[in-house]
mmCIF file of the N, C-alpha and C atoms, coordinates in Angstrom:
data_MODEL
# 
_entry.id   MODEL 
# 
loop_
_atom_site.group_PDB 
_atom_site.id 
_atom_site.type_symbol 
_atom_site.label_atom_id 
_atom_site.label_alt_id 
_atom_site.label_comp_id 
_atom_site.label_asym_id 
_atom_site.label_entity_id 
_atom_site.label_seq_id 
_atom_site.pdbx_PDB_ins_code 
_atom_site.Cartn_x 
_atom_site.Cartn_y 
_atom_site.Cartn_z 
_atom_site.occupancy 
_atom_site.B_iso_or_equiv 
_atom_site.pdbx_formal_charge 
_atom_site.auth_seq_id 
_atom_site.auth_comp_id 
_atom_site.auth_asym_id 
_atom_site.auth_atom_id 
_atom_site.pdbx_PDB_model_num 
ATOM 1   N N  . UNK A 1 1  ? 96.608  86.370  86.154  1.00 0.00 ? 1  UNK A N  1 
ATOM 2   C CA . UNK A 1 1  ? 95.830  87.596  86.644  1.00 0.00 ? 1  UNK A CA 1 
ATOM 3   C C  . UNK A 1 1  ? 96.833  88.533  87.167  1.00 0.00 ? 1  UNK A C  1 
ATOM 4   N N  . UNK A 1 2  ? 96.994  89.675  86.619  1.00 0.00 ? 2  UNK A N  1 
ATOM 5   C CA . UNK A 1 2  ? 98.109  90.774  86.721  1.00 0.00 ? 2  UNK A CA 1 
ATOM 6   C C  . UNK A 1 2  ? 97.846  91.250  88.038  1.00 0.00 ? 2  UNK A C  1 
ATOM 7   N N  . UNK A 1 3  ? 98.824  91.533  88.992  1.00 0.00 ? 3  UNK A N  1 
ATOM 8   C CA . UNK A 1 3  ? 98.594  92.146  90.303  1.00 0.00 ? 3  UNK A CA 1 
ATOM 9   C C  . UNK A 1 3  ? 98.947  93.679  90.417  1.00 0.00 ? 3  UNK A C  1 
ATOM 10  N N  . UNK A 1 4  ? 98.269  94.619  90.649  1.00 0.00 ? 4  UNK A N  1 
ATOM 11  C CA . UNK A 1 4  ? 98.762  95.900  90.544  1.00 0.00 ? 4  UNK A CA 1 
ATOM 12  C C  . UNK A 1 4  ? 99.629  96.199  91.908  1.00 0.00 ? 4  UNK A C  1 
ATOM 13  N N  . UNK A 1 5  ? 100.623 97.048  91.959  1.00 0.00 ? 5  UNK A N  1 
ATOM 14  C CA . UNK A 1 5  ? 101.250 97.413  93.078  1.00 0.00 ? 5  UNK A CA 1 
ATOM 15  C C  . UNK A 1 5  ? 100.296 98.104  94.404  1.00 0.00 ? 5  UNK A C  1 
ATOM 16  N N  . UNK A 1 6  ? 99.227  98.607  93.923  1.00 0.00 ? 6  UNK A N  1 
ATOM 17  C CA . UNK A 1 6  ? 98.264  99.307  94.976  1.00 0.00 ? 6  UNK A CA 1 
ATOM 18  C C  . UNK A 1 6  ? 97.510  98.179  95.249  1.00 0.00 ? 6  UNK A C  1 
ATOM 19  N N  . UNK A 1 7  ? 97.045  97.145  95.028  1.00 0.00 ? 7  UNK A N  1 
ATOM 20  C CA . UNK A 1 7  ? 96.607  96.139  95.630  1.00 0.00 ? 7  UNK A CA 1 
ATOM 21  C C  . UNK A 1 7  ? 97.194  95.111  96.267  1.00 0.00 ? 7  UNK A C  1 
ATOM 22  N N  . UNK A 1 8  ? 98.529  95.247  96.055  1.00 0.00 ? 8  UNK A N  1 
ATOM 23  C CA . UNK A 1 8  ? 99.327  94.247  97.053  1.00 0.00 ? 8  UNK A CA 1 
ATOM 24  C C  . UNK A 1 8  ? 99.826  95.170  98.211  1.00 0.00 ? 8  UNK A C  1 
ATOM 25  N N  . UNK A 1 9  ? 99.953  96.273  98.193  1.00 0.00 ? 9  UNK A N  1 
ATOM 26  C CA . UNK A 1 9  ? 99.876  97.276  99.124  1.00 0.00 ? 9  UNK A CA 1 
ATOM 27  C C  . UNK A 1 9  ? 99.111  97.335  100.279 1.00 0.00 ? 9  UNK A C  1 
ATOM 28  N N  . UNK A 1 10 ? 97.775  97.616  99.654  1.00 0.00 ? 10 UNK A N  1 
ATOM 29  C CA . UNK A 1 10 ? 96.705  97.717  100.446 1.00 0.00 ? 10 UNK A CA 1 
ATOM 30  C C  . UNK A 1 10 ? 96.247  96.298  101.023 1.00 0.00 ? 10 UNK A C  1 
ATOM 31  N N  . UNK A 1 11 ? 96.704  95.151  100.153 1.00 0.00 ? 11 UNK A N  1 
ATOM 32  C CA . UNK A 1 11 ? 96.069  93.754  100.777 1.00 0.00 ? 11 UNK A CA 1 
ATOM 33  C C  . UNK A 1 11 ? 97.104  93.384  102.130 1.00 0.00 ? 11 UNK A C  1 
ATOM 34  N N  . UNK A 1 12 ? 98.382  93.727  101.559 1.00 0.00 ? 12 UNK A N  1 
ATOM 35  C CA . UNK A 1 12 ? 99.421  93.251  102.778 1.00 0.00 ? 12 UNK A CA 1 
ATOM 36  C C  . UNK A 1 12 ? 99.183  94.535  103.950 1.00 0.00 ? 12 UNK A C  1 
ATOM 37  N N  . UNK A 1 13 ? 98.939  95.711  103.940 1.00 0.00 ? 13 UNK A N  1 
ATOM 38  C CA . UNK A 1 13 ? 98.908  96.378  104.922 1.00 0.00 ? 13 UNK A CA 1 
ATOM 39  C C  . UNK A 1 13 ? 97.515  96.133  105.889 1.00 0.00 ? 13 UNK A C  1 
ATOM 40  N N  . UNK A 1 14 ? 96.270  95.435  105.156 1.00 0.00 ? 14 UNK A N  1 
ATOM 41  C CA . UNK A 1 14 ? 95.146  95.188  105.733 1.00 0.00 ? 14 UNK A CA 1 
ATOM 42  C C  . UNK A 1 14 ? 95.586  93.839  106.465 1.00 0.00 ? 14 UNK A C  1 
ATOM 43  N N  . UNK A 1 15 ? 96.650  92.989  106.090 1.00 0.00 ? 15 UNK A N  1 
ATOM 44  C CA . UNK A 1 15 ? 96.488  91.767  106.788 1.00 0.00 ? 15 UNK A CA 1 
ATOM 45  C C  . UNK A 1 15 ? 97.706  91.621  107.717 1.00 0.00 ? 15 UNK A C  1 
ATOM 46  N N  . UNK A 1 16 ? 98.888  92.704  107.541 1.00 0.00 ? 16 UNK A N  1 
ATOM 47  C CA . UNK A 1 16 ? 99.848  92.454  108.540 1.00 0.00 ? 16 UNK A CA 1 
ATOM 48  C C  . UNK A 1 16 ? 100.376 93.865  108.909 1.00 0.00 ? 16 UNK A C  1 
ATOM 49  N N  . UNK A 1 17 ? 99.893  94.748  108.644 1.00 0.00 ? 17 UNK A N  1 
ATOM 50  C CA . UNK A 1 17 ? 100.226 96.038  109.302 1.00 0.00 ? 17 UNK A CA 1 
ATOM 51  C C  . UNK A 1 17 ? 101.104 96.914  108.107 1.00 0.00 ? 17 UNK A C  1 
ATOM 52  N N  . UNK A 1 18 ? 101.509 97.976  108.349 1.00 0.00 ? 18 UNK A N  1 
ATOM 53  C CA . UNK A 1 18 ? 102.296 98.713  107.573 1.00 0.00 ? 18 UNK A CA 1 
ATOM 54  C C  . UNK A 1 18 ? 103.781 98.164  107.529 1.00 0.00 ? 18 UNK A C  1 
ATOM 55  N N  . UNK A 1 19 ? 104.301 97.424  108.415 1.00 0.00 ? 19 UNK A N  1 
ATOM 56  C CA . UNK A 1 19 ? 105.645 97.152  108.208 1.00 0.00 ? 19 UNK A CA 1 
ATOM 57  C C  . UNK A 1 19 ? 105.668 95.486  108.029 1.00 0.00 ? 19 UNK A C  1 
ATOM 58  N N  . UNK A 1 20 ? 105.962 95.086  106.629 1.00 0.00 ? 20 UNK A N  1 
ATOM 59  C CA . UNK A 1 20 ? 106.110 93.494  106.573 1.00 0.00 ? 20 UNK A CA 1 
ATOM 60  C C  . UNK A 1 20 ? 107.379 92.952  106.710 1.00 0.00 ? 20 UNK A C  1 
ATOM 61  N N  . UNK A 1 21 ? 107.582 91.619  107.021 1.00 0.00 ? 21 UNK A N  1 
ATOM 62  C CA . UNK A 1 21 ? 108.657 91.172  106.880 1.00 0.00 ? 21 UNK A CA 1 
ATOM 63  C C  . UNK A 1 21 ? 108.428 90.026  105.847 1.00 0.00 ? 21 UNK A C  1 
ATOM 64  N N  . UNK A 1 22 ? 109.655 89.207  105.557 1.00 0.00 ? 22 UNK A N  1 
ATOM 65  C CA . UNK A 1 22 ? 109.690 88.323  104.238 1.00 0.00 ? 22 UNK A CA 1 
ATOM 66  C C  . UNK A 1 22 ? 108.579 87.256  104.478 1.00 0.00 ? 22 UNK A C  1 
ATOM 67  N N  . UNK A 1 23 ? 108.527 86.702  105.776 1.00 0.00 ? 23 UNK A N  1 
ATOM 68  C CA . UNK A 1 23 ? 107.507 85.715  106.241 1.00 0.00 ? 23 UNK A CA 1 
ATOM 69  C C  . UNK A 1 23 ? 106.097 86.064  105.978 1.00 0.00 ? 23 UNK A C  1 
ATOM 70  N N  . UNK A 1 24 ? 105.863 87.508  105.973 1.00 0.00 ? 24 UNK A N  1 
ATOM 71  C CA . UNK A 1 24 ? 104.282 87.971  105.685 1.00 0.00 ? 24 UNK A CA 1 
ATOM 72  C C  . UNK A 1 24 ? 104.163 87.884  104.104 1.00 0.00 ? 24 UNK A C  1 
ATOM 73  N N  . UNK A 1 25 ? 105.336 88.223  103.456 1.00 0.00 ? 25 UNK A N  1 
ATOM 74  C CA . UNK A 1 25 ? 105.130 88.202  101.958 1.00 0.00 ? 25 UNK A CA 1 
ATOM 75  C C  . UNK A 1 25 ? 104.979 86.687  101.354 1.00 0.00 ? 25 UNK A C  1 
ATOM 76  N N  . UNK A 1 26 ? 105.670 86.032  101.898 1.00 0.00 ? 26 UNK A N  1 
ATOM 77  C CA . UNK A 1 26 ? 105.650 84.570  101.241 1.00 0.00 ? 26 UNK A CA 1 
ATOM 78  C C  . UNK A 1 26 ? 104.303 84.083  101.928 1.00 0.00 ? 26 UNK A C  1 
ATOM 79  N N  . UNK A 1 27 ? 103.598 84.135  103.035 1.00 0.00 ? 27 UNK A N  1 
ATOM 80  C CA . UNK A 1 27 ? 101.995 83.818  103.259 1.00 0.00 ? 27 UNK A CA 1 
ATOM 81  C C  . UNK A 1 27 ? 101.295 84.319  102.497 1.00 0.00 ? 27 UNK A C  1 
ATOM 82  N N  . UNK A 1 28 ? 101.423 85.865  102.324 1.00 0.00 ? 28 UNK A N  1 
ATOM 83  C CA . UNK A 1 28 ? 100.307 86.483  101.269 1.00 0.00 ? 28 UNK A CA 1 
ATOM 84  C C  . UNK A 1 28 ? 100.690 85.845  99.988  1.00 0.00 ? 28 UNK A C  1 
ATOM 85  N N  . UNK A 1 29 ? 101.606 85.634  99.403  1.00 0.00 ? 29 UNK A N  1 
ATOM 86  C CA . UNK A 1 29 ? 102.071 85.239  98.007  1.00 0.00 ? 29 UNK A CA 1 
ATOM 87  C C  . UNK A 1 29 ? 101.201 83.488  97.892  1.00 0.00 ? 29 UNK A C  1 
ATOM 88  N N  . UNK A 1 30 ? 101.631 82.799  98.997  1.00 0.00 ? 30 UNK A N  1 
ATOM 89  C CA . UNK A 1 30 ? 100.586 81.456  99.020  1.00 0.00 ? 30 UNK A CA 1 
ATOM 90  C C  . UNK A 1 30 ? 98.989  81.618  98.895  1.00 0.00 ? 30 UNK A C  1 
ATOM 91  N N  . UNK A 1 31 ? 98.495  82.558  99.796  1.00 0.00 ? 31 UNK A N  1 
ATOM 92  C CA . UNK A 1 31 ? 96.963  82.726  99.941  1.00 0.00 ? 31 UNK A CA 1 
ATOM 93  C C  . UNK A 1 31 ? 96.734  83.368  98.429  1.00 0.00 ? 31 UNK A C  1 
ATOM 94  N N  . UNK A 1 32 ? 97.616  84.184  97.664  1.00 0.00 ? 32 UNK A N  1 
ATOM 95  C CA . UNK A 1 32 ? 97.200  84.792  96.453  1.00 0.00 ? 32 UNK A CA 1 
ATOM 96  C C  . UNK A 1 32 ? 97.838  84.279  95.135  1.00 0.00 ? 32 UNK A C  1 
ATOM 97  N N  . UNK A 1 33 ? 98.213  82.795  95.245  1.00 0.00 ? 33 UNK A N  1 
ATOM 98  C CA . UNK A 1 33 ? 98.514  82.047  94.243  1.00 0.00 ? 33 UNK A CA 1 
ATOM 99  C C  . UNK A 1 33 ? 99.785  83.032  93.244  1.00 0.00 ? 33 UNK A C  1 
ATOM 100 N N  . UNK A 1 34 ? 100.420 83.405  93.781  1.00 0.00 ? 34 UNK A N  1 
ATOM 101 C CA . UNK A 1 34 ? 101.447 84.511  93.013  1.00 0.00 ? 34 UNK A CA 1 
ATOM 102 C C  . UNK A 1 34 ? 102.972 84.007  93.731  1.00 0.00 ? 34 UNK A C  1 
ATOM 103 N N  . UNK A 1 35 ? 104.144 84.439  92.728  1.00 0.00 ? 35 UNK A N  1 
ATOM 104 C CA . UNK A 1 35 ? 105.441 83.888  93.323  1.00 0.00 ? 35 UNK A CA 1 
ATOM 105 C C  . UNK A 1 35 ? 105.978 85.089  94.043  1.00 0.00 ? 35 UNK A C  1 
ATOM 106 N N  . UNK A 1 36 ? 106.724 84.812  94.966  1.00 0.00 ? 36 UNK A N  1 
ATOM 107 C CA . UNK A 1 36 ? 107.369 86.003  96.131  1.00 0.00 ? 36 UNK A CA 1 
ATOM 108 C C  . UNK A 1 36 ? 108.324 86.913  95.137  1.00 0.00 ? 36 UNK A C  1 
ATOM 109 N N  . UNK A 1 37 ? 109.316 86.321  94.318  1.00 0.00 ? 37 UNK A N  1 
ATOM 110 C CA . UNK A 1 37 ? 109.625 87.492  93.301  1.00 0.00 ? 37 UNK A CA 1 
ATOM 111 C C  . UNK A 1 37 ? 109.369 88.390  92.780  1.00 0.00 ? 37 UNK A C  1 
ATOM 112 N N  . UNK A 1 38 ? 107.744 87.716  92.117  1.00 0.00 ? 38 UNK A N  1 
ATOM 113 C CA . UNK A 1 38 ? 106.896 89.020  91.773  1.00 0.00 ? 38 UNK A CA 1 
ATOM 114 C C  . UNK A 1 38 ? 106.616 89.908  92.230  1.00 0.00 ? 38 UNK A C  1 
ATOM 115 N N  . UNK A 1 39 ? 105.841 89.660  93.605  1.00 0.00 ? 39 UNK A N  1 
ATOM 116 C CA . UNK A 1 39 ? 105.640 90.592  94.752  1.00 0.00 ? 39 UNK A CA 1 
ATOM 117 C C  . UNK A 1 39 ? 107.023 91.530  95.177  1.00 0.00 ? 39 UNK A C  1 
ATOM 118 N N  . UNK A 1 40 ? 107.978 91.119  95.178  1.00 0.00 ? 40 UNK A N  1 
ATOM 119 C CA . UNK A 1 40 ? 109.029 91.814  95.721  1.00 0.00 ? 40 UNK A CA 1 
ATOM 120 C C  . UNK A 1 40 ? 109.645 92.811  95.090  1.00 0.00 ? 40 UNK A C  1 
ATOM 121 N N  . UNK A 1 41 ? 109.353 92.303  93.629  1.00 0.00 ? 41 UNK A N  1 
ATOM 122 C CA . UNK A 1 41 ? 109.912 93.366  92.523  1.00 0.00 ? 41 UNK A CA 1 
ATOM 123 C C  . UNK A 1 41 ? 109.006 94.334  92.795  1.00 0.00 ? 41 UNK A C  1 
ATOM 124 N N  . UNK A 1 42 ? 107.452 94.138  92.826  1.00 0.00 ? 42 UNK A N  1 
ATOM 125 C CA . UNK A 1 42 ? 106.657 95.437  92.936  1.00 0.00 ? 42 UNK A CA 1 
ATOM 126 C C  . UNK A 1 42 ? 106.871 96.109  94.269  1.00 0.00 ? 42 UNK A C  1 
ATOM 127 N N  . UNK A 1 43 ? 107.646 95.641  95.269  1.00 0.00 ? 43 UNK A N  1 
ATOM 128 C CA . UNK A 1 43 ? 107.581 96.447  96.493  1.00 0.00 ? 43 UNK A CA 1 
ATOM 129 C C  . UNK A 1 43 ? 109.111 97.113  96.561  1.00 0.00 ? 43 UNK A C  1 
ATOM 130 N N  . UNK A 1 44 ? 109.875 96.833  95.580  1.00 0.00 ? 44 UNK A N  1 
ATOM 131 C CA . UNK A 1 44 ? 111.304 97.192  95.897  1.00 0.00 ? 44 UNK A CA 1 
ATOM 132 C C  . UNK A 1 44 ? 111.259 98.702  96.036  1.00 0.00 ? 44 UNK A C  1 
ATOM 133 N N  . UNK A 1 45 ? 110.715 99.636  95.804  1.00 0.00 ? 45 UNK A N  1 
ATOM 134 C CA . UNK A 1 45 ? 110.603 101.040 96.531  1.00 0.00 ? 45 UNK A CA 1 
ATOM 135 C C  . UNK A 1 45 ? 110.192 101.129 97.743  1.00 0.00 ? 45 UNK A C  1 
ATOM 136 N N  . UNK A 1 46 ? 109.699 100.264 98.417  1.00 0.00 ? 46 UNK A N  1 
ATOM 137 C CA . UNK A 1 46 ? 109.299 100.450 99.646  1.00 0.00 ? 46 UNK A CA 1 
ATOM 138 C C  . UNK A 1 46 ? 110.227 99.394  100.805 1.00 0.00 ? 46 UNK A C  1 
ATOM 139 N N  . UNK A 1 47 ? 111.370 99.090  100.262 1.00 0.00 ? 47 UNK A N  1 
ATOM 140 C CA . UNK A 1 47 ? 112.184 98.215  101.013 1.00 0.00 ? 47 UNK A CA 1 
ATOM 141 C C  . UNK A 1 47 ? 113.192 99.198  102.017 1.00 0.00 ? 47 UNK A C  1 
ATOM 142 N N  . UNK A 1 48 ? 113.290 98.463  103.234 1.00 0.00 ? 48 UNK A N  1 
ATOM 143 C CA . UNK A 1 48 ? 113.924 99.507  104.284 1.00 0.00 ? 48 UNK A CA 1 
ATOM 144 C C  . UNK A 1 48 ? 115.010 98.633  104.648 1.00 0.00 ? 48 UNK A C  1 
ATOM 145 N N  . UNK A 1 49 ? 115.266 97.312  104.352 1.00 0.00 ? 49 UNK A N  1 
ATOM 146 C CA . UNK A 1 49 ? 116.458 96.452  104.770 1.00 0.00 ? 49 UNK A CA 1 
ATOM 147 C C  . UNK A 1 49 ? 116.024 94.724  104.385 1.00 0.00 ? 49 UNK A C  1 
ATOM 148 N N  . UNK A 1 50 ? 117.115 93.939  104.579 1.00 0.00 ? 50 UNK A N  1 
ATOM 149 C CA . UNK A 1 50 ? 116.770 92.882  103.948 1.00 0.00 ? 50 UNK A CA 1 
ATOM 150 C C  . UNK A 1 50 ? 115.682 92.164  104.465 1.00 0.00 ? 50 UNK A C  1 
ATOM 151 N N  . UNK A 1 51 ? 114.723 91.776  103.755 1.00 0.00 ? 51 UNK A N  1 
ATOM 152 C CA . UNK A 1 51 ? 113.814 90.755  104.188 1.00 0.00 ? 51 UNK A CA 1 
ATOM 153 C C  . UNK A 1 51 ? 112.469 91.637  104.787 1.00 0.00 ? 51 UNK A C  1 
ATOM 154 N N  . UNK A 1 52 ? 112.745 93.220  104.785 1.00 0.00 ? 52 UNK A N  1 
ATOM 155 C CA . UNK A 1 52 ? 111.878 93.941  105.644 1.00 0.00 ? 52 UNK A CA 1 
ATOM 156 C C  . UNK A 1 52 ? 111.113 95.305  104.521 1.00 0.00 ? 52 UNK A C  1 
ATOM 157 N N  . UNK A 1 53 ? 109.930 95.444  104.805 1.00 0.00 ? 53 UNK A N  1 
ATOM 158 C CA . UNK A 1 53 ? 109.206 96.563  103.582 1.00 0.00 ? 53 UNK A CA 1 
ATOM 159 C C  . UNK A 1 53 ? 108.522 97.371  104.796 1.00 0.00 ? 53 UNK A C  1 
ATOM 160 N N  . UNK A 1 54 ? 108.400 98.675  104.794 1.00 0.00 ? 54 UNK A N  1 
ATOM 161 C CA . UNK A 1 54 ? 107.712 99.516  105.389 1.00 0.00 ? 54 UNK A CA 1 
ATOM 162 C C  . UNK A 1 54 ? 106.798 100.337 104.231 1.00 0.00 ? 54 UNK A C  1 
ATOM 163 N N  . UNK A 1 55 ? 105.416 100.205 104.513 1.00 0.00 ? 55 UNK A N  1 
ATOM 164 C CA . UNK A 1 55 ? 104.468 100.141 103.160 1.00 0.00 ? 55 UNK A CA 1 
ATOM 165 C C  . UNK A 1 55 ? 103.792 101.675 103.428 1.00 0.00 ? 55 UNK A C  1 
ATOM 166 N N  . UNK A 1 56 ? 104.198 102.416 104.597 1.00 0.00 ? 56 UNK A N  1 
ATOM 167 C CA . UNK A 1 56 ? 103.576 103.814 104.400 1.00 0.00 ? 56 UNK A CA 1 
ATOM 168 C C  . UNK A 1 56 ? 104.054 104.842 103.577 1.00 0.00 ? 56 UNK A C  1 
ATOM 169 N N  . UNK A 1 57 ? 103.095 105.609 103.047 1.00 0.00 ? 57 UNK A N  1 
ATOM 170 C CA . UNK A 1 57 ? 103.692 106.692 102.287 1.00 0.00 ? 57 UNK A CA 1 
ATOM 171 C C  . UNK A 1 57 ? 104.733 107.568 102.870 1.00 0.00 ? 57 UNK A C  1 
ATOM 172 N N  . UNK A 1 58 ? 104.438 107.879 103.935 1.00 0.00 ? 58 UNK A N  1 
ATOM 173 C CA . UNK A 1 58 ? 105.324 109.020 105.037 1.00 0.00 ? 58 UNK A CA 1 
ATOM 174 C C  . UNK A 1 58 ? 106.939 108.704 104.959 1.00 0.00 ? 58 UNK A C  1 
ATOM 175 N N  . UNK A 1 59 ? 107.290 107.108 105.282 1.00 0.00 ? 59 UNK A N  1 
ATOM 176 C CA . UNK A 1 59 ? 108.275 106.892 105.381 1.00 0.00 ? 59 UNK A CA 1 
ATOM 177 C C  . UNK A 1 59 ? 109.044 106.740 103.688 1.00 0.00 ? 59 UNK A C  1 
ATOM 178 N N  . UNK A 1 60 ? 108.103 106.414 102.825 1.00 0.00 ? 60 UNK A N  1 
ATOM 179 C CA . UNK A 1 60 ? 108.988 106.350 101.592 1.00 0.00 ? 60 UNK A CA 1 
ATOM 180 C C  . UNK A 1 60 ? 108.893 107.837 101.173 1.00 0.00 ? 60 UNK A C  1 
ATOM 181 N N  . UNK A 1 61 ? 108.490 108.777 101.425 1.00 0.00 ? 61 UNK A N  1 
ATOM 182 C CA . UNK A 1 61 ? 108.674 110.199 101.018 1.00 0.00 ? 61 UNK A CA 1 
ATOM 183 C C  . UNK A 1 61 ? 110.068 110.858 101.897 1.00 0.00 ? 61 UNK A C  1 
ATOM 184 N N  . UNK A 1 62 ? 110.251 110.430 103.137 1.00 0.00 ? 62 UNK A N  1 
ATOM 185 C CA . UNK A 1 62 ? 111.479 110.832 103.975 1.00 0.00 ? 62 UNK A CA 1 
ATOM 186 C C  . UNK A 1 62 ? 112.563 109.929 103.055 1.00 0.00 ? 62 UNK A C  1 
ATOM 187 N N  . UNK A 1 63 ? 112.488 108.947 102.895 1.00 0.00 ? 63 UNK A N  1 
ATOM 188 C CA . UNK A 1 63 ? 113.370 108.161 102.350 1.00 0.00 ? 63 UNK A CA 1 
ATOM 189 C C  . UNK A 1 63 ? 113.924 108.956 100.813 1.00 0.00 ? 63 UNK A C  1 
ATOM 190 N N  . UNK A 1 64 ? 113.157 109.462 100.231 1.00 0.00 ? 64 UNK A N  1 
ATOM 191 C CA . UNK A 1 64 ? 113.352 109.813 98.626  1.00 0.00 ? 64 UNK A CA 1 
ATOM 192 C C  . UNK A 1 64 ? 114.042 111.419 98.724  1.00 0.00 ? 64 UNK A C  1 
ATOM 193 N N  . UNK A 1 65 ? 113.933 111.791 99.963  1.00 0.00 ? 65 UNK A N  1 
ATOM 194 C CA . UNK A 1 65 ? 114.272 113.127 100.377 1.00 0.00 ? 65 UNK A CA 1 
ATOM 195 C C  . UNK A 1 65 ? 115.673 112.915 100.577 1.00 0.00 ? 65 UNK A C  1 
# 
């Protein structure tokens, strides 16, 4: 099953909020039978620190400016 970035973002946001950490992503991967590496590659543009992602669009826009 090919996971889209939009699906990953919405699912993680619904379960854990807009700021997720590595443990949240690993738990999500276990529930969805996918690998941590695959998901983190798709979330690369939302990364704000080591093992931390901010899934809000506002933060993403601010970082790009």
